[in-house]
C-alpha positions as CSV (number, residue, x, y, z in Angstrom):
1,M,1.1,25.2,-19.1
2,D,-2.7,26.4,-19.9
3,C,-4.8,25.8,-17.6
4,T,-7.3,24.8,-19.7
5,I,-5.7,22.1,-21.0
6,L,-5.1,20.8,-17.5
7,P,-7.1,17.6,-15.9
8,K,-9.3,18.6,-13.1
9,I,-7.9,16.2,-10.2
10,S,-10.2,14.8,-7.1
11,I,-8.2,14.1,-4.4
12,V,-9.7,11.5,-1.8
13,I,-9.2,10.9,1.7
14,P,-11.2,8.2,3.8
15,V,-10.8,9.4,7.6
16,K,-12.4,7.9,10.7
17,P,-15.0,9.7,12.6
18,G,-13.3,12.7,13.8
19,V,-10.2,12.8,12.6
20,E,-8.6,15.4,10.9
21,P,-6.2,14.4,8.2
22,T,-2.2,15.5,8.3
23,A,-2.4,14.8,4.5
24,L,-4.2,18.5,4.6
25,L,-1.3,20.4,5.4
26,Q,0.6,19.4,1.9
27,I,-2.1,19.3,0.3
28,A,-1.8,23.6,0.4
29,S,1.2,23.8,-1.2
30,L,0.6,21.8,-4.0
31,D,1.9,23.2,-7.2
32,W,-1.8,23.4,-9.1
33,P,-4.5,26.2,-9.7
34,L,-7.1,25.7,-7.3
35,E,-9.9,25.4,-10.3
36,N,-9.0,22.5,-11.7
37,L,-8.2,20.2,-7.9
38,E,-11.2,19.5,-5.3
39,V,-10.5,17.5,-2.3
40,L,-13.3,14.7,-0.7
41,I,-12.9,13.4,2.8
42,A,-14.9,10.3,3.3
43,E,-15.9,9.6,7.3
44,G,-16.6,6.3,8.3
45,T,-15.2,2.9,9.3
46,K,-15.1,0.9,6.0
47,P,-12.6,2.7,3.8
48,S,-13.2,0.5,0.3
49,R,-16.6,1.6,0.7
50,Q,-15.6,5.3,1.6
51,R,-14.0,5.6,-1.4
52,N,-16.1,4.2,-4.1
53,L,-18.6,6.8,-2.9
54,A,-16.1,9.7,-2.9
55,V,-15.2,8.8,-6.4
56,Q,-19.0,8.5,-7.5
57,Q,-19.3,12.5,-5.9
58,A,-15.8,13.9,-7.6
59,R,-15.8,16.1,-10.4
60,G,-12.1,15.3,-11.6
61,D,-11.0,13.3,-14.6
62,V,-8.6,11.9,-12.1
63,V,-8.9,10.6,-8.6
64,Y,-5.9,10.5,-6.3
65,F,-6.3,8.4,-3.3
66,L,-4.3,9.8,-0.1
67,D,-4.2,8.3,3.2
68,D,-5.2,10.3,6.0
69,D,-1.3,10.9,6.7
70,S,0.0,10.8,3.1
71,L,2.5,13.8,3.1
72,V,2.7,14.7,-0.6
73,L,5.5,16.6,-2.9
74,P,4.4,20.2,-4.2
75,D,4.8,18.2,-7.8
76,A,3.1,15.5,-7.4
77,L,-0.2,16.7,-9.4
78,K,2.3,18.1,-12.1
79,R,3.6,14.3,-12.8
80,L,0.2,12.8,-12.7
81,A,-1.0,15.4,-15.2
82,R,1.9,13.9,-17.2
83,H,1.2,10.7,-17.0
84,F,-2.4,10.1,-17.8
85,T,-2.1,12.7,-21.3
86,D,-1.5,8.4,-22.6
87,P,-4.9,7.6,-22.5
88,K,-4.3,3.5,-22.2
89,V,-3.1,4.8,-18.9
90,A,-5.4,3.5,-15.9
91,A,-3.1,4.0,-12.4
92,V,-0.3,5.7,-11.5
93,G,1.2,5.4,-8.2
94,G,4.9,6.0,-6.3
95,P,5.9,4.7,-2.8
96,S,5.6,5.1,0.1
97,L,8.7,6.8,2.1
98,T,9.4,6.6,5.9
99,P,10.2,10.3,7.2
100,D,13.4,10.7,8.2
101,D,12.2,12.2,12.2
102,N,10.6,8.9,12.8
103,S,11.9,6.7,15.6
104,L,14.9,4.4,15.3
105,L,12.2,1.1,15.5
106,Q,10.1,3.1,12.8
107,R,12.7,3.9,10.6
108,A,13.1,0.1,11.1
109,F,10.0,-1.4,10.2
110,G,11.0,0.7,7.0
111,A,13.8,-0.6,6.2
112,V,12.3,-4.1,6.7
113,L,9.7,-3.5,4.3
114,S,12.0,-1.8,1.8
115,S,14.2,-4.8,1.7
116,P,13.9,-8.2,-0.6
117,I,14.5,-10.1,2.7
118,G,11.6,-8.6,4.5
119,A,9.1,-7.7,1.6
120,G,10.3,-9.5,-1.5
121,G,8.4,-7.9,-4.8
122,V,6.1,-5.4,-3.1
123,R,9.7,-3.4,-1.4
124,N,9.2,-0.7,-4.2
125,R,6.3,0.3,-2.4
126,Y,8.5,1.2,0.0
127,R,12.0,2.9,-1.2
128,R,12.5,5.2,-4.4
129,T,14.6,3.4,-7.3
130,G,14.5,3.4,-10.6
131,S,12.3,5.5,-13.3
132,V,8.9,5.9,-14.7
133,R,7.9,2.2,-15.7
134,E,4.5,-0.3,-17.0
135,T,4.1,-2.4,-14.0
136,T,1.3,-4.1,-12.2
137,E,-0.5,-4.0,-9.0
138,R,2.6,-5.6,-6.6
139,E,4.5,-1.7,-7.1
140,L,1.6,0.0,-5.8
141,I,0.2,1.6,-2.6
142,L,-3.6,2.9,-2.6
143,C,-2.0,5.6,0.4
144,N,-0.1,6.9,-2.9
145,L,-2.4,5.7,-6.5
146,A,-3.9,7.9,-8.6
147,V,-7.1,6.2,-11.2
148,R,-9.1,7.5,-14.4
149,R,-12.3,8.0,-13.1
150,E,-14.3,6.8,-15.9
151,P,-13.0,3.3,-15.8
152,F,-12.9,3.5,-12.2
153,L,-16.5,3.9,-12.1
154,T,-17.4,1.3,-15.5
155,L,-15.2,-1.5,-13.5
156,G,-16.7,-1.4,-10.3
157,G,-14.6,0.5,-8.6
158,L,-13.4,-1.0,-5.3
159,D,-14.7,-4.3,-3.9
160,E,-15.8,-3.5,-0.6
161,R,-15.5,-6.8,0.5
162,L,-12.0,-6.6,1.0
163,Y,-9.9,-4.3,3.2
164,P,-6.6,-4.2,2.9
165,N,-5.6,-5.4,-0.7
166,E,-8.6,-4.0,-2.3
167,E,-6.5,-1.9,-5.0
168,N,-4.4,-4.8,-5.5
169,E,-7.5,-6.8,-6.7
170,L,-9.0,-3.5,-8.9
171,L,-5.3,-3.1,-10.7
172,D,-5.8,-6.5,-11.5
173,R,-9.0,-5.8,-13.3
174,F,-7.4,-2.9,-14.9
175,I,-4.9,-4.7,-16.6
176,K,-7.2,-7.7,-17.8
177,S,-9.4,-4.7,-19.0
178,G,-6.3,-3.9,-21.2
179,W,-5.3,-0.7,-19.2
180,R,-1.7,0.1,-18.3
181,L,-0.4,1.0,-14.8
182,L,3.0,3.1,-14.2
183,H,5.2,3.5,-11.5
184,D,6.5,6.6,-10.8
185,P,9.5,6.6,-7.9
186,G,9.6,10.7,-7.7
187,L,5.4,10.3,-7.2
188,S,6.4,9.8,-3.6
189,V,4.3,10.3,-0.5
190,F,6.0,10.1,3.4
191,R,4.1,8.2,5.9
192,S,5.2,7.8,8.9
193,Q,5.4,3.9,10.3
194,R,3.9,1.9,13.0
195,Q,5.2,3.3,16.7
196,T,5.2,-0.1,18.5
197,L,6.3,-3.8,17.7
198,S,2.9,-5.1,18.2
199,A,1.1,-2.5,15.6
200,F,3.8,-3.5,13.2
201,A,3.0,-6.7,13.6
202,K,-1.1,-6.9,13.6
203,Q,-0.5,-4.6,10.3
204,M,1.5,-7.9,8.9
205,F,-1.2,-9.6,9.8
206,R,-3.7,-7.8,7.9
207,Y,-1.6,-7.8,5.1
208,G,-1.4,-11.5,4.9
209,R,-5.0,-11.7,5.5
210,G,-6.1,-9.4,2.6
211,R,-3.8,-11.1,0.3
212,A,-5.9,-14.6,1.3
213,E,-9.2,-12.8,0.7
214,Q,-8.4,-11.4,-2.5
215,T,-7.2,-14.8,-3.9
216,R,-10.6,-16.1,-2.5
217,I,-12.5,-13.2,-4.2
218,A,-10.2,-13.2,-7.6
219,G,-8.6,-16.3,-7.8
220,Y,-4.6,-17.3,-7.7
221,S,-1.6,-14.6,-9.0
222,G,1.2,-16.2,-8.8
223,I,3.0,-17.8,-5.2
224,M,5.7,-15.0,-4.0
225,P,3.1,-13.7,-2.0
226,F,2.2,-17.0,0.0
227,V,6.4,-17.8,0.9
228,P,5.3,-16.6,4.6
229,L,2.7,-18.5,4.9
230,F,5.1,-21.7,3.6
231,F,7.5,-20.0,5.9
232,L,5.2,-20.8,8.9
233,F,4.3,-24.1,8.1
234,Y,8.0,-25.1,8.4
235,L,8.6,-23.5,11.5
236,L,5.6,-25.5,12.9
237,S,7.0,-29.0,11.2
238,I,10.7,-28.2,13.1
239,L,8.3,-28.8,15.9
240,F,7.9,-32.8,14.9
241,I,10.6,-33.8,11.9
242,K,13.8,-34.2,14.3
243,N,16.6,-34.4,11.6
244,N,19.8,-32.0,11.5
245,F,18.9,-31.7,7.5
246,W,15.9,-29.9,8.5
247,Y,17.4,-27.6,10.0
248,I,19.4,-25.9,6.8
249,P,16.8,-23.7,5.5
250,L,16.3,-22.4,8.7
251,A,20.1,-21.8,9.0
252,L,20.3,-20.1,5.7
253,Y,17.2,-18.1,6.3
254,I,19.3,-16.4,9.5
255,V,22.4,-16.1,7.5
256,A,20.5,-14.0,4.7
257,V,18.5,-12.3,7.8
258,V,21.9,-11.0,9.0
259,L,23.7,-10.4,5.9
260,S,20.1,-8.2,4.5
261,S,20.2,-6.3,8.7
262,I,24.1,-5.6,7.6
263,L,23.4,-3.8,4.0
264,S,20.2,-2.1,4.9
265,A,21.9,-0.4,8.5
266,A,24.7,0.7,5.7
267,E,22.5,2.1,3.4
268,K,20.3,3.9,5.5
269,K,23.6,5.1,7.3
270,T,22.1,4.2,10.7
271,P,24.4,1.8,12.5
272,A,22.1,1.7,15.5
273,I,19.4,-0.2,13.4
274,L,21.5,-3.2,12.9
275,L,20.1,-4.2,16.7
276,L,16.8,-3.7,15.8
277,L,16.7,-5.8,12.1
278,P,17.6,-9.0,12.5
279,P,14.2,-9.9,14.9
280,L,12.2,-8.2,12.3
281,F,12.5,-9.9,9.5
282,P,10.8,-12.6,11.3
283,L,8.3,-10.9,13.2
284,L,7.5,-9.4,9.6
285,H,7.0,-13.1,8.1
286,V,5.3,-14.8,10.6
287,S,3.2,-12.0,11.2
288,N,1.8,-12.1,7.6
289,G,1.7,-16.0,7.3
290,I,-0.6,-15.9,9.8
291,G,-2.8,-14.0,8.6
292,L,-2.8,-15.4,5.2
293,L,-3.8,-18.8,7.2
294,V,-6.6,-16.9,8.9
295,G,-7.4,-14.9,5.5
296,F,-7.4,-18.5,4.3
297,L,-9.5,-20.7,6.9
298,F,-12.0,-18.6,8.2
299,P,-15.3,-16.6,6.5
300,L,-15.1,-13.3,5.5
301,K,-17.0,-12.2,8.0
302,R,-16.3,-8.5,7.4
303,Q,-18.3,-8.4,4.6
304,S,-22.1,-8.8,5.7
305,C,-22.6,-5.4,7.3
306,Y,-20.9,-3.0,4.2
307,N,-23.6,-1.7,2.9
308,H,-25.4,-0.6,6.4
309,Q,-22.0,1.7,7.1
310,P,-22.6,5.2,6.9
311,V,-20.7,7.6,5.1
312,T,-19.9,11.3,5.2
313,V,-18.2,12.9,1.8
314,R,-17.4,16.1,2.4
315,S,-15.8,18.8,0.0
316,L,-13.2,20.7,1.1
317,K,-11.1,23.9,-0.3
318,P,-7.6,23.1,-0.6
């Protein structure tokens, strides 16, 4: 392919102050001409704002968002270039996979997130399945997401009041404006899962809170993301309703968790993981449900200081 017709791609990585992204290790091996690539490191404490400011400075037609630990495959940019030849495509993303060298507990987190009982409609963010397809925000994740720069800026970029879920709200705006979104299972990155139970629970809490805040800002977009909140209310109701019939949904849930744990262990070919999976499903659901509740009930306190946080954007040679 002639380099003159290749799009210029800007890779944007937000980092906390003083953090050197491990993602750079894989970026150096990307199969892409250096004259058509730039890497922007946005240092600060507000990722949505960091990404927005980096995109404003970017020179690429396509901006590829990675997290500081997103390990890309060598053909990632070639895949993106093919997809963006369609002028109606505004965003392309793929899954975030759990590395094989993660601990057993981390791989258990990955198995829960990629199962239908665990993460439901968003599980394809964490597993490689199917073929390239048009999609919605439910299958795309910001640690592995490329966008067309011009419509990103035209639509105002990421809503800086949101973190997480800022990409979900933006992707919905793309669709409402007539753009297409693509999910490419082959455009995968590898990211390590959280290392402890408390870190995993905090992550699920933040996801729930972010979804609730996204809904408060952008409006209702379907009932499925709120199932963990209903589950939380149901568990609380058991404390007050003493009726055998009321326990039937809980019994069905336990059966579903056990079956899903067995299937996930078989799929991963890791029998030992079966001992860890059953308690992780309710941990995910309850943590996410509490996050949803907090996101709906409490003020968006983080919003007031966004514009006052210093952000430094620097360009690196890949």
